[in-house]
mmCIF file of the N, C-alpha and C atoms, coordinates in Angstrom:
data_MODEL
# 
_entry.id   MODEL 
# 
loop_
_atom_site.group_PDB 
_atom_site.id 
_atom_site.type_symbol 
_atom_site.label_atom_id 
_atom_site.label_alt_id 
_atom_site.label_comp_id 
_atom_site.label_asym_id 
_atom_site.label_entity_id 
_atom_site.label_seq_id 
_atom_site.pdbx_PDB_ins_code 
_atom_site.Cartn_x 
_atom_site.Cartn_y 
_atom_site.Cartn_z 
_atom_site.occupancy 
_atom_site.B_iso_or_equiv 
_atom_site.pdbx_formal_charge 
_atom_site.auth_seq_id 
_atom_site.auth_comp_id 
_atom_site.auth_asym_id 
_atom_site.auth_atom_id 
_atom_site.pdbx_PDB_model_num 
ATOM 1   N N  . MET A 1 1  ? 0.834   -1.200 0.000  1.00 0.00 ? 1  MET A N  1 
ATOM 2   C CA . MET A 1 1  ? 0.000   0.000  0.000  1.00 0.00 ? 1  MET A CA 1 
ATOM 3   C C  . MET A 1 1  ? 0.867   1.246  0.000  1.00 0.00 ? 1  MET A C  1 
ATOM 4   N N  . SER A 1 2  ? 0.492   2.190  -0.811 1.00 0.00 ? 2  SER A N  1 
ATOM 5   C CA . SER A 1 2  ? 1.248   3.435  -0.819 1.00 0.00 ? 2  SER A CA 1 
ATOM 6   C C  . SER A 1 2  ? 0.826   4.288  0.371  1.00 0.00 ? 2  SER A C  1 
ATOM 7   N N  . GLU A 1 3  ? 1.608   5.297  0.602  1.00 0.00 ? 3  GLU A N  1 
ATOM 8   C CA . GLU A 1 3  ? 1.316   6.184  1.739  1.00 0.00 ? 3  GLU A CA 1 
ATOM 9   C C  . GLU A 1 3  ? -0.020  6.884  1.565  1.00 0.00 ? 3  GLU A C  1 
ATOM 10  N N  . ASP A 1 4  ? -0.346  7.247  0.320  1.00 0.00 ? 4  ASP A N  1 
ATOM 11  C CA . ASP A 1 4  ? -1.623  7.916  0.049  1.00 0.00 ? 4  ASP A CA 1 
ATOM 12  C C  . ASP A 1 4  ? -2.800  7.008  0.353  1.00 0.00 ? 4  ASP A C  1 
ATOM 13  N N  . GLU A 1 5  ? -2.652  5.730  0.085  1.00 0.00 ? 5  GLU A N  1 
ATOM 14  C CA . GLU A 1 5  ? -3.733  4.789  0.328  1.00 0.00 ? 5  GLU A CA 1 
ATOM 15  C C  . GLU A 1 5  ? -3.920  4.513  1.812  1.00 0.00 ? 5  GLU A C  1 
ATOM 16  N N  . GLN A 1 6  ? -2.858  4.657  2.584  1.00 0.00 ? 6  GLN A N  1 
ATOM 17  C CA . GLN A 1 6  ? -2.930  4.407  4.016  1.00 0.00 ? 6  GLN A CA 1 
ATOM 18  C C  . GLN A 1 6  ? -3.656  5.514  4.749  1.00 0.00 ? 6  GLN A C  1 
ATOM 19  N N  . ILE A 1 7  ? -3.576  6.714  4.211  1.00 0.00 ? 7  ILE A N  1 
ATOM 20  C CA . ILE A 1 7  ? -4.233  7.858  4.851  1.00 0.00 ? 7  ILE A CA 1 
ATOM 21  C C  . ILE A 1 7  ? -5.694  7.842  4.441  1.00 0.00 ? 7  ILE A C  1 
ATOM 22  N N  . GLU A 1 8  ? -6.547  7.610  5.400  1.00 0.00 ? 8  GLU A N  1 
ATOM 23  C CA . GLU A 1 8  ? -7.973  7.592  5.112  1.00 0.00 ? 8  GLU A CA 1 
ATOM 24  C C  . GLU A 1 8  ? -8.525  9.010  5.195  1.00 0.00 ? 8  GLU A C  1 
ATOM 25  N N  . GLU A 1 9  ? -9.448  9.278  4.310  1.00 0.00 ? 9  GLU A N  1 
ATOM 26  C CA . GLU A 1 9  ? -10.094 10.582 4.356  1.00 0.00 ? 9  GLU A CA 1 
ATOM 27  C C  . GLU A 1 9  ? -11.027 10.625 5.557  1.00 0.00 ? 9  GLU A C  1 
ATOM 28  N N  . VAL A 1 10 ? -11.014 11.742 6.242  1.00 0.00 ? 10 VAL A N  1 
ATOM 29  C CA . VAL A 1 10 ? -11.908 11.929 7.373  1.00 0.00 ? 10 VAL A CA 1 
ATOM 30  C C  . VAL A 1 10 ? -13.271 12.295 6.810  1.00 0.00 ? 10 VAL A C  1 
ATOM 31  N N  . PRO A 1 11 ? -14.298 11.559 7.177  1.00 0.00 ? 11 PRO A N  1 
ATOM 32  C CA . PRO A 1 11 ? -15.619 11.902 6.648  1.00 0.00 ? 11 PRO A CA 1 
ATOM 33  C C  . PRO A 1 11 ? -16.062 13.269 7.164  1.00 0.00 ? 11 PRO A C  1 
ATOM 34  N N  . PRO A 1 12 ? -16.847 13.982 6.371  1.00 0.00 ? 12 PRO A N  1 
ATOM 35  C CA . PRO A 1 12 ? -17.295 15.303 6.817  1.00 0.00 ? 12 PRO A CA 1 
ATOM 36  C C  . PRO A 1 12 ? -18.202 15.184 8.040  1.00 0.00 ? 12 PRO A C  1 
ATOM 37  N N  . SER A 1 13 ? -18.125 16.194 8.873  1.00 0.00 ? 13 SER A N  1 
ATOM 38  C CA . SER A 1 13 ? -18.990 16.219 10.048 1.00 0.00 ? 13 SER A CA 1 
ATOM 39  C C  . SER A 1 13 ? -20.418 16.513 9.607  1.00 0.00 ? 13 SER A C  1 
ATOM 40  N N  . ASN A 1 14 ? -21.345 16.340 10.518 1.00 0.00 ? 14 ASN A N  1 
ATOM 41  C CA . ASN A 1 14 ? -22.743 16.638 10.211 1.00 0.00 ? 14 ASN A CA 1 
ATOM 42  C C  . ASN A 1 14 ? -22.923 18.101 9.821  1.00 0.00 ? 14 ASN A C  1 
ATOM 43  N N  . LEU A 1 15 ? -22.181 18.992 10.506 1.00 0.00 ? 15 LEU A N  1 
ATOM 44  C CA . LEU A 1 15 ? -22.292 20.418 10.179 1.00 0.00 ? 15 LEU A CA 1 
ATOM 45  C C  . LEU A 1 15 ? -21.747 20.706 8.786  1.00 0.00 ? 15 LEU A C  1 
ATOM 46  N N  . GLU A 1 16 ? -20.666 20.050 8.410  1.00 0.00 ? 16 GLU A N  1 
ATOM 47  C CA . GLU A 1 16 ? -20.101 20.258 7.077  1.00 0.00 ? 16 GLU A CA 1 
ATOM 48  C C  . GLU A 1 16 ? -21.050 19.734 5.994  1.00 0.00 ? 16 GLU A C  1 
ATOM 49  N N  . ARG A 1 17 ? -21.684 18.613 6.263  1.00 0.00 ? 17 ARG A N  1 
ATOM 50  C CA . ARG A 1 17 ? -22.652 18.094 5.303  1.00 0.00 ? 17 ARG A CA 1 
ATOM 51  C C  . ARG A 1 17 ? -23.855 19.026 5.200  1.00 0.00 ? 17 ARG A C  1 
ATOM 52  N N  . LEU A 1 18 ? -24.313 19.535 6.335  1.00 0.00 ? 18 LEU A N  1 
ATOM 53  C CA . LEU A 1 18 ? -25.438 20.468 6.342  1.00 0.00 ? 18 LEU A CA 1 
ATOM 54  C C  . LEU A 1 18 ? -25.088 21.725 5.558  1.00 0.00 ? 18 LEU A C  1 
ATOM 55  N N  . GLN A 1 19 ? -23.882 22.205 5.740  1.00 0.00 ? 19 GLN A N  1 
ATOM 56  C CA . GLN A 1 19 ? -23.447 23.427 5.074  1.00 0.00 ? 19 GLN A CA 1 
ATOM 57  C C  . GLN A 1 19 ? -23.523 23.282 3.551  1.00 0.00 ? 19 GLN A C  1 
ATOM 58  N N  . GLY A 1 20 ? -23.274 22.090 3.055  1.00 0.00 ? 20 GLY A N  1 
ATOM 59  C CA . GLY A 1 20 ? -23.343 21.859 1.622  1.00 0.00 ? 20 GLY A CA 1 
ATOM 60  C C  . GLY A 1 20 ? -24.745 21.977 1.055  1.00 0.00 ? 20 GLY A C  1 
ATOM 61  N N  . HIS A 1 21 ? -25.754 21.905 1.895  1.00 0.00 ? 21 HIS A N  1 
ATOM 62  C CA . HIS A 1 21 ? -27.137 21.970 1.439  1.00 0.00 ? 21 HIS A CA 1 
ATOM 63  C C  . HIS A 1 21 ? -27.764 23.350 1.602  1.00 0.00 ? 21 HIS A C  1 
ATOM 64  N N  . LEU A 1 22 ? -27.072 24.250 2.254  1.00 0.00 ? 22 LEU A N  1 
ATOM 65  C CA . LEU A 1 22 ? -27.648 25.564 2.543  1.00 0.00 ? 22 LEU A CA 1 
ATOM 66  C C  . LEU A 1 22 ? -27.309 26.578 1.458  1.00 0.00 ? 22 LEU A C  1 
ATOM 67  N N  . LYS A 1 23 ? -28.213 27.518 1.272  1.00 0.00 ? 23 LYS A N  1 
ATOM 68  C CA . LYS A 1 23 ? -28.006 28.582 0.301  1.00 0.00 ? 23 LYS A CA 1 
ATOM 69  C C  . LYS A 1 23 ? -26.857 29.473 0.762  1.00 0.00 ? 23 LYS A C  1 
ATOM 70  N N  . LYS A 1 24 ? -25.949 29.782 -0.150 1.00 0.00 ? 24 LYS A N  1 
ATOM 71  C CA . LYS A 1 24 ? -24.792 30.602 0.186  1.00 0.00 ? 24 LYS A CA 1 
ATOM 72  C C  . LYS A 1 24 ? -25.230 31.962 0.720  1.00 0.00 ? 24 LYS A C  1 
ATOM 73  N N  . ASP A 1 25 ? -24.585 32.421 1.753  1.00 0.00 ? 25 ASP A N  1 
ATOM 74  C CA . ASP A 1 25 ? -24.819 33.724 2.399  1.00 0.00 ? 25 ASP A CA 1 
ATOM 75  C C  . ASP A 1 25 ? -26.172 33.828 3.092  1.00 0.00 ? 25 ASP A C  1 
ATOM 76  N N  . SER A 1 26 ? -26.841 32.704 3.320  1.00 0.00 ? 26 SER A N  1 
ATOM 77  C CA . SER A 1 26 ? -28.074 32.745 4.106  1.00 0.00 ? 26 SER A CA 1 
ATOM 78  C C  . SER A 1 26 ? -27.698 32.797 5.585  1.00 0.00 ? 26 SER A C  1 
ATOM 79  N N  . LEU A 1 27 ? -28.640 33.175 6.403  1.00 0.00 ? 27 LEU A N  1 
ATOM 80  C CA . LEU A 1 27 ? -28.379 33.210 7.843  1.00 0.00 ? 27 LEU A CA 1 
ATOM 81  C C  . LEU A 1 27 ? -27.991 31.824 8.335  1.00 0.00 ? 27 LEU A C  1 
ATOM 82  N N  . ALA A 1 28 ? -28.699 30.810 7.884  1.00 0.00 ? 28 ALA A N  1 
ATOM 83  C CA . ALA A 1 28 ? -28.403 29.443 8.315  1.00 0.00 ? 28 ALA A CA 1 
ATOM 84  C C  . ALA A 1 28 ? -26.982 29.042 7.920  1.00 0.00 ? 28 ALA A C  1 
ATOM 85  N N  . ALA A 1 29 ? -26.584 29.355 6.693  1.00 0.00 ? 29 ALA A N  1 
ATOM 86  C CA . ALA A 1 29 ? -25.233 29.017 6.238  1.00 0.00 ? 29 ALA A CA 1 
ATOM 87  C C  . ALA A 1 29 ? -24.183 29.757 7.063  1.00 0.00 ? 29 ALA A C  1 
ATOM 88  N N  . ASN A 1 30 ? -24.440 31.017 7.368  1.00 0.00 ? 30 ASN A N  1 
ATOM 89  C CA . ASN A 1 30 ? -23.495 31.795 8.175  1.00 0.00 ? 30 ASN A CA 1 
ATOM 90  C C  . ASN A 1 30 ? -23.405 31.264 9.600  1.00 0.00 ? 30 ASN A C  1 
ATOM 91  N N  . LEU A 1 31 ? -24.525 30.827 10.159 1.00 0.00 ? 31 LEU A N  1 
ATOM 92  C CA . LEU A 1 31 ? -24.500 30.264 11.507 1.00 0.00 ? 31 LEU A CA 1 
ATOM 93  C C  . LEU A 1 31 ? -23.739 28.945 11.544 1.00 0.00 ? 31 LEU A C  1 
ATOM 94  N N  . VAL A 1 32 ? -23.953 28.112 10.545 1.00 0.00 ? 32 VAL A N  1 
ATOM 95  C CA . VAL A 1 32 ? -23.234 26.839 10.486 1.00 0.00 ? 32 VAL A CA 1 
ATOM 96  C C  . VAL A 1 32 ? -21.738 27.093 10.302 1.00 0.00 ? 32 VAL A C  1 
ATOM 97  N N  . ALA A 1 33 ? -21.380 28.032 9.424  1.00 0.00 ? 33 ALA A N  1 
ATOM 98  C CA . ALA A 1 33 ? -19.974 28.361 9.210  1.00 0.00 ? 33 ALA A CA 1 
ATOM 99  C C  . ALA A 1 33 ? -19.337 28.901 10.490 1.00 0.00 ? 33 ALA A C  1 
ATOM 100 N N  . ALA A 1 34 ? -20.070 29.713 11.228 1.00 0.00 ? 34 ALA A N  1 
ATOM 101 C CA . ALA A 1 34 ? -19.552 30.255 12.492 1.00 0.00 ? 34 ALA A CA 1 
ATOM 102 C C  . ALA A 1 34 ? -19.345 29.137 13.507 1.00 0.00 ? 34 ALA A C  1 
ATOM 103 N N  . ARG A 1 35 ? -20.260 28.198 13.539 1.00 0.00 ? 35 ARG A N  1 
ATOM 104 C CA . ARG A 1 35 ? -20.142 27.072 14.480 1.00 0.00 ? 35 ARG A CA 1 
ATOM 105 C C  . ARG A 1 35 ? -18.955 26.198 14.121 1.00 0.00 ? 35 ARG A C  1 
ATOM 106 N N  . ILE A 1 36 ? -18.748 25.950 12.834 1.00 0.00 ? 36 ILE A N  1 
ATOM 107 C CA . ILE A 1 36 ? -17.609 25.146 12.392 1.00 0.00 ? 36 ILE A CA 1 
ATOM 108 C C  . ILE A 1 36 ? -16.301 25.871 12.724 1.00 0.00 ? 36 ILE A C  1 
ATOM 109 N N  . ALA A 1 37 ? -16.261 27.171 12.471 1.00 0.00 ? 37 ALA A N  1 
ATOM 110 C CA . ALA A 1 37 ? -15.046 27.956 12.721 1.00 0.00 ? 37 ALA A CA 1 
ATOM 111 C C  . ALA A 1 37 ? -14.688 27.984 14.207 1.00 0.00 ? 37 ALA A C  1 
ATOM 112 N N  . ALA A 1 38 ? -15.690 27.916 15.067 1.00 0.00 ? 38 ALA A N  1 
ATOM 113 C CA . ALA A 1 38 ? -15.422 27.957 16.505 1.00 0.00 ? 38 ALA A CA 1 
ATOM 114 C C  . ALA A 1 38 ? -14.711 26.700 16.990 1.00 0.00 ? 38 ALA A C  1 
ATOM 115 N N  . GLY A 1 39 ? -14.909 25.597 16.297 1.00 0.00 ? 39 GLY A N  1 
ATOM 116 C CA . GLY A 1 39 ? -14.255 24.349 16.697 1.00 0.00 ? 39 GLY A CA 1 
ATOM 117 C C  . GLY A 1 39 ? -14.672 23.941 18.091 1.00 0.00 ? 39 GLY A C  1 
ATOM 118 N N  . ASP A 1 40 ? -13.685 23.681 18.923 1.00 0.00 ? 40 ASP A N  1 
ATOM 119 C CA . ASP A 1 40 ? -13.961 23.240 20.290 1.00 0.00 ? 40 ASP A CA 1 
ATOM 120 C C  . ASP A 1 40 ? -14.202 24.403 21.251 1.00 0.00 ? 40 ASP A C  1 
ATOM 121 N N  . ALA A 1 41 ? -13.969 25.612 20.779 1.00 0.00 ? 41 ALA A N  1 
ATOM 122 C CA . ALA A 1 41 ? -14.182 26.798 21.621 1.00 0.00 ? 41 ALA A CA 1 
ATOM 123 C C  . ALA A 1 41 ? -15.680 27.085 21.750 1.00 0.00 ? 41 ALA A C  1 
ATOM 124 N N  . ASP A 1 42 ? -16.004 27.993 22.634 1.00 0.00 ? 42 ASP A N  1 
ATOM 125 C CA . ASP A 1 42 ? -17.396 28.401 22.835 1.00 0.00 ? 42 ASP A CA 1 
ATOM 126 C C  . ASP A 1 42 ? -17.908 29.066 21.554 1.00 0.00 ? 42 ASP A C  1 
ATOM 127 N N  . PRO A 1 43 ? -18.943 28.524 20.918 1.00 0.00 ? 43 PRO A N  1 
ATOM 128 C CA . PRO A 1 43 ? -19.407 29.082 19.647 1.00 0.00 ? 43 PRO A CA 1 
ATOM 129 C C  . PRO A 1 43 ? -20.300 30.307 19.776 1.00 0.00 ? 43 PRO A C  1 
ATOM 130 N N  . ARG A 1 44 ? -20.724 30.631 20.987 1.00 0.00 ? 44 ARG A N  1 
ATOM 131 C CA . ARG A 1 44 ? -21.709 31.710 21.147 1.00 0.00 ? 44 ARG A CA 1 
ATOM 132 C C  . ARG A 1 44 ? -21.265 33.060 20.604 1.00 0.00 ? 44 ARG A C  1 
ATOM 133 N N  . PRO A 1 45 ? -20.023 33.502 20.823 1.00 0.00 ? 45 PRO A N  1 
ATOM 134 C CA . PRO A 1 45 ? -19.634 34.804 20.250 1.00 0.00 ? 45 PRO A CA 1 
ATOM 135 C C  . PRO A 1 45 ? -19.669 34.810 18.721 1.00 0.00 ? 45 PRO A C  1 
ATOM 136 N N  . ALA A 1 46 ? -19.221 33.737 18.104 1.00 0.00 ? 46 ALA A N  1 
ATOM 137 C CA . ALA A 1 46 ? -19.228 33.672 16.640 1.00 0.00 ? 46 ALA A CA 1 
ATOM 138 C C  . ALA A 1 46 ? -20.658 33.614 16.109 1.00 0.00 ? 46 ALA A C  1 
ATOM 139 N N  . LEU A 1 47 ? -21.521 32.873 16.790 1.00 0.00 ? 47 LEU A N  1 
ATOM 140 C CA . LEU A 1 47 ? -22.923 32.788 16.371 1.00 0.00 ? 47 LEU A CA 1 
ATOM 141 C C  . LEU A 1 47 ? -23.611 34.140 16.531 1.00 0.00 ? 47 LEU A C  1 
ATOM 142 N N  . ARG A 1 48 ? -23.309 34.814 17.638 1.00 0.00 ? 48 ARG A N  1 
ATOM 143 C CA . ARG A 1 48 ? -23.897 36.137 17.891 1.00 0.00 ? 48 ARG A CA 1 
ATOM 144 C C  . ARG A 1 48 ? -23.462 37.130 16.813 1.00 0.00 ? 48 ARG A C  1 
ATOM 145 N N  . LYS A 1 49 ? -22.164 37.098 16.455 1.00 0.00 ? 49 LYS A N  1 
ATOM 146 C CA . LYS A 1 49 ? -21.660 38.001 15.422 1.00 0.00 ? 49 LYS A CA 1 
ATOM 147 C C  . LYS A 1 49 ? -22.337 37.718 14.090 1.00 0.00 ? 49 LYS A C  1 
ATOM 148 N N  . ALA A 1 50 ? -22.490 36.450 13.722 1.00 0.00 ? 50 ALA A N  1 
ATOM 149 C CA . ALA A 1 50 ? -23.147 36.099 12.458 1.00 0.00 ? 50 ALA A CA 1 
ATOM 150 C C  . ALA A 1 50 ? -24.586 36.602 12.444 1.00 0.00 ? 50 ALA A C  1 
ATOM 151 N N  . MET A 1 51 ? -25.261 36.460 13.571 1.00 0.00 ? 51 MET A N  1 
ATOM 152 C CA . MET A 1 51 ? -26.645 36.889 13.659 1.00 0.00 ? 51 MET A CA 1 
ATOM 153 C C  . MET A 1 51 ? -26.758 38.408 13.518 1.00 0.00 ? 51 MET A C  1 
ATOM 154 N N  . PHE A 1 52 ? -25.919 39.146 14.233 1.00 0.00 ? 52 PHE A N  1 
ATOM 155 C CA . PHE A 1 52 ? -25.990 40.609 14.173 1.00 0.00 ? 52 PHE A CA 1 
ATOM 156 C C  . PHE A 1 52 ? -25.507 41.147 12.832 1.00 0.00 ? 52 PHE A C  1 
ATOM 157 N N  . ASP A 1 53 ? -24.556 40.467 12.190 1.00 0.00 ? 53 ASP A N  1 
ATOM 158 C CA . ASP A 1 53 ? -24.147 40.874 10.845 1.00 0.00 ? 53 ASP A CA 1 
ATOM 159 C C  . ASP A 1 53 ? -25.327 40.784 9.886  1.00 0.00 ? 53 ASP A C  1 
ATOM 160 N N  . ARG A 1 54 ? -26.108 39.717 10.022 1.00 0.00 ? 54 ARG A N  1 
ATOM 161 C CA . ARG A 1 54 ? -27.281 39.536 9.152  1.00 0.00 ? 54 ARG A CA 1 
ATOM 162 C C  . ARG A 1 54 ? -28.331 40.608 9.439  1.00 0.00 ? 54 ARG A C  1 
ATOM 163 N N  . ILE A 1 55 ? -28.555 40.897 10.709 1.00 0.00 ? 55 ILE A N  1 
ATOM 164 C CA . ILE A 1 55 ? -29.520 41.937 11.079 1.00 0.00 ? 55 ILE A CA 1 
ATOM 165 C C  . ILE A 1 55 ? -29.079 43.283 10.511 1.00 0.00 ? 55 ILE A C  1 
ATOM 166 N N  . ASP A 1 56 ? -27.804 43.604 10.628 1.00 0.00 ? 56 ASP A N  1 
ATOM 167 C CA . ASP A 1 56 ? -27.288 44.864 10.088 1.00 0.00 ? 56 ASP A CA 1 
ATOM 168 C C  . ASP A 1 56 ? -27.447 44.930 8.574  1.00 0.00 ? 56 ASP A C  1 
ATOM 169 N N  . ALA A 1 57 ? -27.205 43.800 7.891  1.00 0.00 ? 57 ALA A N  1 
ATOM 170 C CA . ALA A 1 57 ? -27.358 43.772 6.439  1.00 0.00 ? 57 ALA A CA 1 
ATOM 171 C C  . ALA A 1 57 ? -28.817 43.997 6.048  1.00 0.00 ? 57 ALA A C  1 
ATOM 172 N N  . LEU A 1 58 ? -29.730 43.393 6.795  1.00 0.00 ? 58 LEU A N  1 
ATOM 173 C CA . LEU A 1 58 ? -31.155 43.580 6.507  1.00 0.00 ? 58 LEU A CA 1 
ATOM 174 C C  . LEU A 1 58 ? -31.587 45.018 6.782  1.00 0.00 ? 58 LEU A C  1 
ATOM 175 N N  . LYS A 1 59 ? -31.067 45.615 7.862  1.00 0.00 ? 59 LYS A N  1 
ATOM 176 C CA . LYS A 1 59 ? -31.389 47.014 8.166  1.00 0.00 ? 59 LYS A CA 1 
ATOM 177 C C  . LYS A 1 59 ? -30.890 47.930 7.062  1.00 0.00 ? 59 LYS A C  1 
ATOM 178 N N  . ALA A 1 60 ? -29.659 47.689 6.607  1.00 0.00 ? 60 ALA A N  1 
ATOM 179 C CA . ALA A 1 60 ? -29.082 48.530 5.553  1.00 0.00 ? 60 ALA A CA 1 
ATOM 180 C C  . ALA A 1 60 ? -29.888 48.408 4.267  1.00 0.00 ? 60 ALA A C  1 
ATOM 181 N N  . LYS A 1 61 ? -30.315 47.207 3.966  1.00 0.00 ? 61 LYS A N  1 
ATOM 182 C CA . LYS A 1 61 ? -31.126 46.989 2.753  1.00 0.00 ? 61 LYS A CA 1 
ATOM 183 C C  . LYS A 1 61 ? -32.477 47.693 2.889  1.00 0.00 ? 61 LYS A C  1 
ATOM 184 N N  . HIS A 1 62 ? -33.069 47.624 4.064  1.00 0.00 ? 62 HIS A N  1 
ATOM 185 C CA . HIS A 1 62 ? -34.376 48.239 4.289  1.00 0.00 ? 62 HIS A CA 1 
ATOM 186 C C  . HIS A 1 62 ? -34.253 49.767 4.285  1.00 0.00 ? 62 HIS A C  1 
ATOM 187 N N  . ASP A 1 63 ? -33.214 50.298 4.903  1.00 0.00 ? 63 ASP A N  1 
ATOM 188 C CA . ASP A 1 63 ? -33.041 51.747 4.983  1.00 0.00 ? 63 ASP A CA 1 
ATOM 189 C C  . ASP A 1 63 ? -32.762 52.380 3.632  1.00 0.00 ? 63 ASP A C  1 
ATOM 190 N N  . SER A 1 64 ? -32.200 51.609 2.694  1.00 0.00 ? 64 SER A N  1 
ATOM 191 C CA . SER A 1 64 ? -31.877 52.174 1.385  1.00 0.00 ? 64 SER A CA 1 
ATOM 192 C C  . SER A 1 64 ? -33.119 52.271 0.496  1.00 0.00 ? 64 SER A C  1 
ATOM 193 N N  . VAL A 1 65 ? -34.209 51.653 0.905  1.00 0.00 ? 65 VAL A N  1 
ATOM 194 C CA . VAL A 1 65 ? -35.445 51.688 0.095  1.00 0.00 ? 65 VAL A CA 1 
ATOM 195 C C  . VAL A 1 65 ? -36.202 52.955 0.327  1.00 0.00 ? 65 VAL A C  1 
# 
């Protein structure tokens, strides 16, 4: 067996699989990405930032109308 064959691919996590099904730049996709980025750390600050970024984007879109 070659070295490449010995290294098994790590299957994607449930969050990574979910992320593949979500619409790009949606709130859900941003929340999943924030959770993945947090890793083993507390995900709440990253989730909060993703949520408020989305709220700010919606406010800016609404205010420009």
